[in-house]
C-alpha positions as CSV (number, residue, x, y, z in Angstrom):
1,M,-26.2,-24.0,-3.3
2,P,-25.2,-27.7,-3.9
3,R,-26.9,-30.3,-1.8
4,L,-25.2,-33.2,0.0
5,A,-26.5,-36.6,-0.9
6,D,-27.5,-38.8,2.0
7,D,-28.4,-42.2,0.6
8,G,-27.7,-44.0,3.9
9,K,-25.2,-46.4,2.4
10,N,-21.9,-47.4,3.9
11,G,-18.6,-48.6,2.4
12,E,-17.4,-47.2,-0.7
13,D,-20.6,-45.4,-1.5
14,G,-20.2,-43.7,1.9
15,E,-16.6,-42.8,1.2
16,E,-17.7,-41.3,-2.2
17,A,-20.4,-39.2,-0.4
18,V,-17.6,-37.9,2.1
19,L,-15.4,-37.0,-0.9
20,Q,-18.3,-35.4,-2.6
21,A,-19.2,-33.4,0.6
22,T,-15.5,-32.4,0.9
23,R,-15.4,-31.1,-2.7
24,I,-18.5,-29.2,-2.2
25,I,-17.4,-27.6,1.1
26,L,-14.0,-26.6,-0.5
27,C,-15.7,-25.1,-3.4
28,L,-18.0,-23.0,-1.2
29,L,-14.9,-22.0,0.9
30,A,-13.1,-21.0,-2.3
31,Q,-16.1,-18.9,-3.4
32,R,-16.3,-17.2,-0.1
33,I,-12.5,-16.4,-0.1
34,G,-13.0,-14.8,-3.5
35,Q,-15.9,-12.7,-2.3
36,L,-13.9,-11.5,0.8
37,T,-10.8,-10.8,-1.4
38,E,-13.0,-8.5,-3.6
39,Q,-14.4,-6.8,-0.5
40,I,-10.9,-6.2,0.8
41,Q,-9.7,-4.8,-2.4
42,D,-12.7,-2.5,-2.7
43,L,-12.4,-1.3,0.8
44,D,-8.6,-0.8,0.4
45,G,-9.2,1.4,-2.7
46,R,-11.7,3.4,-0.8
47,I,-9.3,4.0,2.0
48,R,-6.4,4.9,-0.4
49,R,-8.6,7.4,-2.1
50,A,-9.8,8.9,1.1
51,A,-6.3,9.2,2.5
52,G,-4.9,10.5,-0.8
53,S,-7.6,13.3,-0.9
54,R,-7.0,14.1,2.8
55,S,-3.3,14.2,2.2
56,A,-3.8,16.6,-0.7
57,T,-6.0,18.7,1.4
58,C,-3.4,18.8,4.1
59,R,-0.6,19.7,1.6
60,A,-2.7,22.5,0.2
61,T,-3.5,23.9,3.7
62,A,0.2,23.7,4.7
63,S,1.2,25.4,1.5
64,T,-1.4,28.2,2.0
65,L,-0.3,28.7,5.7
66,G,3.3,28.8,4.6
67,R,2.6,31.5,2.0
68,A,0.6,33.5,4.6
69,Y,3.4,33.2,7.1
70,R,6.1,34.3,4.5
71,S,3.9,37.1,3.5
72,R,3.5,38.3,7.1
73,E,7.3,38.1,7.6
74,R,7.8,40.3,4.5
75,T,5.2,42.8,5.8
76,E,6.8,43.0,9.3
77,A,10.3,43.5,7.8
């Protein structure tokens, strides 16, 4: 992690220290945003896969129930 210089000077050197600190903070924030974006993408993929497999299971169950119902109707007729 970058360190902030504190040389105790004022004036132009103090302004340069503020600019350097600002750059460091913005860089750290950009890195954190990148990390959070990766985590969001990973979790989104997991949710989509889970929802997709659940959806496939529901469709298969509905199809099986539909066949059983139609078979029952034919048997009763």
